[in-house]
C-alpha positions in Angstrom: -7.2 -3.9 15.2 -5.6 -3.1 18.4 -2.2 -4.3 17.7 -1.9 -2.9 14.6 -3.2 0.3 17.0 -0.3 -0.2 19.4 2.4 -0.9 16.6 1.8 2.7 15.5 1.9 4.6 18.9 4.8 2.6 19.9 7.1 3.7 17.4 8.1 6.5 19.7 7.7 9.2 17.1 7.7 13.0 17.8 5.8 14.0 14.8 3.3 10.9 13.9 -0.3 12.1 12.2 -2.3 9.1 12.9 -5.6 8.8 11.6 -7.9 6.1 11.2 -10.9 5.6 8.9 -13.1 2.8 9.7 -16.2 1.8 7.6 -19.0 1.8 10.4 -17.5 -1.6 11.9 -20.8 -3.4 14.2 -17.4 -5.8 16.0 -15.1 -4.8 18.6 -13.5 -1.9 16.5 -14.8 1.5 17.9 -14.4 0.3 21.6 -10.8 -0.3 20.7 -10.2 2.8 18.6 -11.8 5.0 21.5 -9.6 3.8 23.9 -6.5 5.0 22.2 -8.6 7.9 20.5 -6.9 11.3 22.8 -3.5 10.0 20.5 -5.3 10.1 17.5 -5.1 13.0 15.1 -8.3 12.5 13.2 -11.2 9.2 13.5 -14.2 8.4 12.3 -16.6 4.9 11.4 -19.2 5.7 8.8 -20.3 4.1 5.5 -17.7 4.3 2.3 -17.7 2.8 -1.1 -14.9 0.4 -0.7 -11.3 0.4 1.3 -9.6 2.7 -1.5 -12.4 5.0 -1.0 -11.5 4.8 2.8 -8.2 5.2 2.3 -8.7 8.4 0.1 -10.7 9.8 2.8 -7.3 9.5 5.4 -5.3 10.6 2.8 -7.3 14.1 2.3 -7.4 14.7 6.2 -3.2 13.9 6.4 -1.3 16.8 6.6 2.1 15.4 7.0 5.2 15.4 4.9 5.3 11.6 4.8 2.2 9.8 3.9 2.1 5.7 3.9 -1.3 3.5 5.4 -1.5 0.4 7.2 -4.5 -1.9 7.3 -6.3 -2.8 10.6 -4.6 -6.8 10.1 -0.9 -5.5 9.7 1.8 -4.0 12.0 4.8 -1.9 11.6 7.5 -3.3 12.9 9.6 -1.1 15.6 11.7 2.1 14.8 9.8 1.7 11.4 9.1 5.3 11.3 12.1 6.7 12.3 14.4 4.7 10.4 12.1 6.1 7.0 12.0 9.3 8.2 16.1 9.6 8.2 16.0 8.4 4.7 13.2 10.9 3.4 15.8 13.7 5.6 19.1 12.3 4.2 18.3 11.2 0.4 15.2 13.2 -0.6 13.3 10.5 -2.6 9.9 10.6 -4.0 8.7 7.2 -2.1 10.6 4.5 -0.2 9.6 0.9 0.2 11.5 -1.9 2.4 10.8 -5.5 3.0 8.0 -7.0 4.9 7.7 -10.4 7.1 4.6 -12.3 7.2 2.5 -13.5 9.8 -0.5 -15.8 10.5 -3.3 -15.2 12.4 -1.8 -15.6 15.3 0.9 -13.0 14.8 4.3 -15.8 14.3 6.2 -15.0 11.5 5.8 -17.4 8.8 8.0 -15.7 5.8 9.6 -12.6 4.4 8.6 -11.2 1.3 11.6 -9.7 -0.7 11.0 -6.3 -2.6 11.2 -6.6 -6.6 11.6 -4.0 -8.3 11.0 -3.6 -12.3 13.4 -1.6 -14.9 10.8 -0.2 -17.0 7.2 0.6 -17.5 6.9 -2.3 -20.1 8.2 -4.8 -17.2 5.5 -3.5 -15.0 2.5 -3.7 -17.3 3.8 -6.9 -19.0 3.8 -8.8 -15.7 -0.1 -6.5 -14.9 -1.2 -8.1 -18.2 -0.2 -11.9 -17.1 -2.4 -11.1 -14.0 0.3 -10.2 -11.4 2.2 -7.7 -10.1 5.6 -6.6 -8.6 6.3 -7.7 -5.1 6.5 -3.6 -3.6 4.3 -4.2 -0.1 2.3 -1.8 0.8 2.6 -1.6 4.7 6.3 -1.2 4.2 5.8 1.7 1.4 6.1 5.6 2.2 5.9 8.6 0.1 5.9 12.1 0.2 2.7 14.6 0.1 4.5 16.2 -2.7 4.2 12.7 -4.5 1.1 12.3 -3.8 -0.6 16.0 -5.3 1.7 14.9 -8.1 0.3 11.4 -8.9 -3.1 11.7 -7.4 -5.3 9.6 -4.9 -6.1 5.9 -5.1 -8.3 5.4 -8.2 -11.5 3.9 -6.6 -12.5 2.4 -9.4 -9.6 -0.4 -8.1 -11.1 -2.4 -5.1 -8.3 -5.0 -4.8 -4.6 -4.0 -6.8 -5.6 -0.6 -6.1 -1.9 -0.1 -4.0 0.0 -1.6 -7.3 -1.7 0.6 -9.1 -0.8 3.7 -7.3 2.6 2.5 -7.0 2.7 1.9 -10.7 1.6 5.6 -10.6 4.5 6.5 -8.3 6.6 4.4 -11.0 6.2 6.0 -13.7 6.1 9.7 -12.3 9.6 9.3 -10.2 10.9 6.3 -11.5 11.8 2.7 -8.6 11.6 4.3 -5.2 14.5 4.2 -2.9 14.7 0.4 -1.4 15.8 -0.3 2.5 16.8 -4.3 2.5 15.0 -4.8 6.2 11.6 -5.4 6.8 9.7 -2.5 7.9 6.2 -4.2 8.1 4.3 -7.5 8.6 1.5 -8.8 6.6 -0.8 -11.0 7.8 -2.0 -13.5 6.0 -5.3 -15.7 7.3 -8.3 -17.4 5.9 -10.4 -14.5 5.5 -8.4 -12.1 4.9 -8.5 -10.8 0.7 -4.9 -12.1 -0.1 -6.3 -16.0 0.5 -9.8 -15.8 -0.7 -9.4 -13.5 -4.1 -6.8 -14.4 -6.3 -8.6 -14.3 -9.0 -10.2 -11.3 -8.5 -7.0 -10.5 -7.9 -5.7 -11.4 -11.4 -8.7 -10.2 -13.3 -8.4 -6.9 -12.4 -4.1 -6.4 -12.6 -5.1 -7.5 -16.5 -7.7 -4.4 -16.5 -4.7 -2.3 -14.8 -2.9 -3.0 -17.9 -5.2 -2.0 -20.4 -6.0 0.9 -18.3 -2.5 2.2 -18.7 -1.4 0.5 -21.9 -1.1 4.4 -23.6 2.2 4.8 -21.4 3.9 2.3 -23.8 5.0 3.2 -27.5 3.0 1.5 -30.2 5.3 -1.4 -30.4 5.3 -2.2 -26.8 1.6 -1.8 -26.9 1.1 -4.5 -29.8 3.5 -6.7 -27.9 1.4 -6.8 -24.5 -1.9 -7.0 -26.6 -0.5 -10.2 -27.9 0.4 -11.3 -24.5 -3.1 -10.4 -23.4 -4.7 -12.9 -26.8 -2.2 -15.6 -25.5 -3.1 -15.7 -21.7 
């Protein structure tokens, strides 16, 4: 967690509003947060109804024009906030995404995620129906306050693919994000992370998200998608 906090505070971004929502941790999280409390806009440690609920609490506290979130395992790479702020000013997109490096529990780089963007709503839901999602990486993705207000908060029904369901709604409303071909964040993979331990649950939830949003497609596309689900 301390590495995550420092990766934000060392951005040297002049208009930072940094909010930490902790789910009532019983480990060393609270002393770490308290160490940096004077540099935070708000923090709280209390039980919640899951990760998506906790993130929504942060969204509801946020007042900035540009919003993103980062989990306590992950890092922002140096100068990311200044980079994306300039892109929002220069190009006025609704949302921005970039690439991401993969790191292990020792913060050693082990790979790189390259963003893959869909062309249509059908492409996205077709992939969801097969149990997968596009490579839009959450810690390297940012959006405007207006976009959040228009598409709504995270759907707390989802506990694993809530970020990709949210990105689907951004895509549905605004189309593809502005893509920057450089790593903006580091995504940590380790033996206890959700990504490592819950592949089957992610797949099941992605299929459920496809069913939830299928009405966004034409009747012909809906039929094709239902056939895909029956065949899988």
